N, C-alpha and C positions, 0 to 999 in steps of 0.2 A: 685578473679579474676585473670584469666593467665595472663601470660606474654604479652608482647606488641612486637608481631612481624608482618612483612608483608607478605601479601600472593601472593607476585609476584613470578612465577614460570620461570624455564630455564631448557633448553636441553630437553630430550624426552618428560618430564611431558607436558611442555608448549605446543610441537607438538600434542600431545595426546587429552589435554584438548581442544586445538584451533578446531581440526577437529572433537570432540563431538560438540562444540557449534556452527560450521559452519553447520554442517550438523542439527543441531535444529532448526536453523535461518531460512534453506533452507526449513525444512519440512513445517514451519508453511506460509511462504511467496508463496509457490508453492501452497498450499492448497487455497490461496486466489483467485486463477484464475483458478487452473486446472481442476475443476468439471465445469465451465461453458459450453465448447465446447460439454460436455456430456449429458447437461440437457434435450434434447429433446430424446436420446435414455434412459435415465433413466425416462424420463414422461411415454413413449410406455413402458418400460418393468415392469414399476410398475404400470401401469394404472390412473398416476396421471393428474391432469389437469396442467395446465401454471402457475396458480397462486401457487398451491401446489409445483410444480418444482421450482419457485421462490425461495420459502423458504427456501429451500436445500443451497442456497447462503445468504439469508438476514438472517434465523436464526443464521449462521455461525459469520457473520460481527457482529449482534448485541452484541451476547455474546463477542466476543473478544474486542469489542470498551469499554464494561463495565470493564472488567479486566484491560486492560492495565494502566489505572491511579491507579489500586489499587495495582500495585506489587511493587513498595514500601516498604509498610504497610505490604504486605506478605512476603516480604524478611526479614523485621525488626522482626515479630511475630514468625516465623517458622525457619527461618535462610536460607541464599541464598541457601546454596547446597541442604538442605531438599525440599525448595520449588521448586528449577528450576528442581531438580530428578522428583518431583513428577509431574510437570507440563509436562514434556518429555514424561514420562513413561504412565500418564494419556491421554495426546494427540496420542499417539502410540495406545493403548488399544481401545479409541474411533474411531482412523481411521479404526481398525480392525473391530470393531463392526457395522461401516458405511459399509465397503464392504461387510460384510454378512447380512445386511439388507434386509429382503423380501418385504417390505412395506413402502409406501412413508411416512407413519407417525413415523415410526422407523427410516429410514434415517435422517428426519428432527430432531428429537429428540436426535440422535448421533452425529448430526453437530453441534447444541448448544452446547452440551459436549464437543465435539472436540474444539470449540471455545473459550469455556471458558477455558480450560486449553491451549488453544495456545496463547490466549490473553498475556501470559505472558512471552513466549519465545523470544521474538524479544529484548524488554527493559529489561528483564533479562540478556539475552546475552551479548548486549552490554555492560551494566555495568561491567561486568563477566570478558571481554576481556580487560577492561579498567584498571582494578585493578589486573589483571594476568599477563599481559604484565609488563616489566619495564617501568618506566614513561618516559623516554627517548625514547620509540617505542610507543608511543599514536598514532601516524599516523597508524603505521603497523597494530596496533590492530583493528584502525578503518575501515582499506583498507580492512582487512578479514571480518569484520562485514557487509562492503558494497556490499561485493561479494555476501551474502545471502541474504542481503536485497533488492537490485536492480534487480540482476538476477532472482531472484527466481520468483516474479510475471509475467516476460518477457518471460521466457521459459515454464510456467506454462499451457499455451494453446495449444503450441506445444506439449510438453509432453502428455498432457490430450488427445488429437485428434490420438496421434499415439496410446497410450493404449487402448482407445475406437475401433480404426478402427481395430488392429490388435489382441486385446484379447478380453476385455468386459469393461463395464464401472466401475465394481469394484475394478478394478484393481490402478484407481485413487486414492483409499484409501490405498489398501494393499501393493501398494508399500512402503509406509510409515514404515511397521512394522522394517524390518531388520535395517534399518539406525536409527529408533528411540528406539531400543533396546539398540544399540551401544553408541547413545549418551546418554542417562539415565543413562545406568552403569556406563560409564565415569564421567558423572558428580557426581553420587552418591558415585562412589569410589575413585576420585583422587580430586576433587574439594574440597578447603578449604574455609569455612567461614570467611568474613572479619570481622564478630562480632558475639558474642553469639545470640541466639535467646531471644527475650525478651517479657516478659508477658503483651504486650499492648493491653488496653481494644480495643474493636470493636466499633467504630463510627457506630452505628446503623443507626442513621438518616444520616447522610453523606451518608453511603452506600445506604439508601435507596433512597434520592433525587437523588444521581448521577445516580443510575440505572434507575429511572424514567426518568430522563434530558435525557440522553445520548440512552438510548435505545428505548425511542419515536421519538427522532430526527433520530437515524437511521434508523426506521421505517418509518418515512417520506420521508426521502432520497431516500429510496430503492423501496419504493412503490409509490410515488405521480405520477409520469408519468403512469403506468399504469392505476392509479385509477383517472387520470385527476384529481390531487392536489386539492385543494380545493371545487372543486366539489362535492367530496365524504366526506360523514360522518367522516369517521375513520381517513382520513387525517386531518381534521378539530380539531377532539380531541385530536389526538396524536400531533398536533401541540402545542395544548395548554396545554397537559400535559408536552411537551418538555420545553416551556419556565418556566412553573412554578416550575418544577423539578430544572431545572437550576439555576432559581433564589433563589429558597431556599438552594439548595447546595451551592452557593457562597456563601449566606449570614450565613449559619450556620458554615461552614468552616472557614469564617473569623472572624467571631466575637461571635459564640455563643459556641463555644468547645475549650477546651486548649490538645487535643489529636485528631486532624482532620486526619480521614484517606486519605485525598489528601491534602499535604500541600501547597497550592496556595500561600501561602507567598515566596516560593522559587523564585517567578516571580518577585521578588524584583532586580534579578540581570537582568541587561539590557539584556545582551547576550540570556539569555534564553528565555526571551519574542519574541524578535526579530527573535531569532533561531525557535522558534515555528512557528510564521507567515510564515517564510522563508521555514519551512517545510511542511507546508500547501499548499505553492504553488511548492512546489516539488514533493508533492503526487500527485496534480492535473495533473501535465504534466506527472509524471511517468505513473499513472491508466487511465487519459484521454487517450492517443493514444491508450493504450489497447482495450479500449471500443470502439472507432469508427473506427479505422484504419482495424482492421480485418471485419467489416460489410462493409466497403465501397471496400475493395478488393474482398471480396467473391458476393456480391450483384452485383457490378457496371462491375468489372473486370472479373468475373466469375473464380477466384483462389477457390483451393480445400483448406480445413481446414488445412491439411499439409503445403500448400506453403504460407498461410496467415500468419503461425505460423512461417515461416522462416524468414520471412521480419521481425518480431520482435524480432528473433532470433538475426539478424545481430545487432541490436542495443545493446543486451544483450552481443553479443562478443566482440564490440567495447568497452563497457563499463568495462568488466574484462580484458581485455589489456590494456586499460589507465589507472584502478586504480592501477594497479601494479608500474606504473611510477609516478604516481601522489601521491602515498606512501612516495617514494624515496624523492621526491622534498618535499614535506610536511612536512616529519619528520626532515629533514636538519633544519627546524625553520628559514631559511634564509628570507624566502618570506612570509609577513603577509597572513594569511590564508583568509583576507576578501578580497585580490587581487583573490585568486582563485572564490571564490565565486562571485564574480560581474563576472568575466569573464565568469563562468558556466551558471548564468543565463543568460546573454545576448547572449550566445551562442544557450542557450535552446531556448530561443524566437526567434534567427535566424531559427534554424532549423525548428521551428513549423510554423512559417511563409512561408518559403521556400515549406515545404510540401504542404502548401494551394494552393503555386503557382504551384504545378505539379500535383496536382488533379484534373484529366480530367477523362473522360469516357473509354479513350484508354490508359492510360499511363502506359509504359513499367515497369518491375519490377525494374531494376536498378535505374530507373528515381526517384523512390518512395525510393528505398535503401539507396542511398546515403544522401538524408537529414535524414532519419532513423537514419543512422550511427552516422551523424551530432549531433544529439540528444544524443546518446549515449556517446559521447566523452564528451558533455557538461555536461550530468548527472555523468561522473566520475568525474566531479571537483568539484561537489558539496557533495556530501553525508559526504567524509572524512573531507574537510576543513571546512563544518558544525558540524561535530560532535567536532572536535578538537576546533572549536571557542566557542563552549558550553560548553564541558567540560574542557577545559582548564582555563573557567572564573569561575568557581564555584568551591567551596570547594569540596573536596572527600567525605563528608559526602550527601553533595546535589546531586552527579552523578546519584545515581540511580533514584530520582525524574525528574532529566533533561532528562534521557533518556526514561523516561516513558512520559514525557509531549511533548518531539521531536517526539515519533514513535507514540504517539496518534492523534498528528496534522499531520503525514504522511498518516496516515489511513482517519482521517475526511477529509483531503484534497482530497484523492482518491474517497471518498465515496461522497462529494459535488461535484466533477467534473462530476462523472458519472450521477447523478441526473440532475444537469444542463446542460451536452452536451446532454443528451437523450432529454429534452425537447426543447433544443436549436436547435435540428436537426429537429424535428418535425414542429417547428415553420418556420425553415428557409427555409425547403422542402415546406409547404405550400405556402410562401412568393415566391420562386422562379417559384413554378408550376402555380401560379396565373400571374406573369409578363410573362412566357414564353407561356403558353396559350393566353394572350392577344395580344402577338406579333405574333401568329400562324393564320395567314389570307392568304387567296388566294391571296392577293397581293404580298407574298412573292413567288418567284420562286421554292424555293425548297417543300415548303407547298403545292403547288398547283402540282407539280409532284407526292407527295405521295398519296396524296387523290385521285390520277386519278387512282390508282392502287386497284385491290379488295382487301377489308379488310384496305384499306389504313387510315381510320380513326382511327382504333384500332391501328395500328402501330405507326400514330402520337401520340397518347396518350401516348403509352409505351414509345417513345423518349422522351416526354416535363416529364414524370415521371422521367424516366434515369437522364436526365441532371439537373434536379430540386435536384434529390438526391446526384449528383456529385457536385453540386454548395454548397449545405448545408453541405457538409462533408469539403470542401476547407473552408468554412465560419468556422467551429468549429476549424480547424488548426488555423485560421488567430485569433481567440478569445483566444485563449491559447497562442498564442505568444506574444497578447498584454499584457495580464493579466501577464506573468512572465518578460516582460519587466518593468511593474509597479513596481513590488515587489523587482526590482535589486537595485533600490536607498536604501532600508532598511539595506542594507548591511553595510551601512555608521552608520547606526545607533550602531551596535556591536561595544563591548570592543574589543581589542586587546588580543588574546588567549596569556594567561601568563603560564610560566611554573610551578606548584606548585609544591613544594615537596610532595611527597606521604605520608599521616600520617600514623603512624605504630598504628596499629589495632591489636585488640584481636583475636583468632581464636580459634574455637570450637574444 
């Protein structure tokens, strides 16, 4: 066994490694949303149906969600440096093959491969930054990680729209090649392993039940609304398979194997399970706005794809600026991280409620931008304190498992909120349309005036639909605000983050 040394880096090596990890994190988070705005053009160019086009997104997310909880085992089995470099370079190669695809089936296949490699980038990058930075600079390491994790999915639609409008949809994937090669080579040549690779046997029953449970659940979340949920046989079947897979997985991992592929016993740490629940809520708010806000401003206010992307970009800009300040304050250790978490969730709840209040059919850009930027401020108070609260409360050997669970929770929170919001919007639109139509009678002077004109009934119908849609979007903002506020008290359940001494570990 080799000598016991730590893997903390300093000086130029630390800067280069950090840039590589940040680029890898940005690539993965960007690709969650960058392709969404290009889907209509992809479908037209490749002659794909709407269902086939949806699998360009669904396939990526399903494979990524399955891989995320497996990353601690993969790091242990193959070594962190080897696995991380393989994941980055595999992601880059799959990105190139996505961009070169000439058929929808080829594109879907390579997107699934891309998601499988990309699933390990976020959790591995976060754990690597934690170990590479000096222990007293844990806040700085997580602040850098937050830039990629939060800013990436926010600017994805803007960048994707610009690339598609000015070049071609292929560049949404080809743009990954150069930064991916740089990040992969940096990790491969400069990163040091915290432990030697270990010949840990693969828990096949655990892997199979995990893939069945999470894969089926993600399919249901992504396809449920388009297939009218449980009126569709495939949704019923995959729902049953998801429940069976997850129940078998939990039972097997806890009681039937000594070498679990996912160590669920890590949830004995209170801060980990509460942090995972809070990460679920944060993911719901982070990705929820990306789902309905562009739809609202484009369909109701007539914004272009670029302008709607700019609206969300302001949130990313505020988050990026505020993260720099939050890092310095949190890093001092003088204020309990739970204070930041509580304030952050309250601000996020207020911003979502505020956005709902100003959602009308004629809202000016800056009327919407202010609460959106306020949300960016709230998010900046969440990711870093949450990471510190969780990672500072678990032993070093549990850190890779903790980062995997927290990042899985963020991803699942986004998937759940997307599915729930799409369904919620459809139901609220129908509800408001019924109410508005019931009140649109000739006794109303405005209605009477409209129907007198040629084509007045059609105009009236369009106004009712527009207002119904607007009210549904406002309701969506309000419901996210309520959900966020309800989860804020969970902060009190978390343990206070403690400064653990970094353990001496062997390096290959």
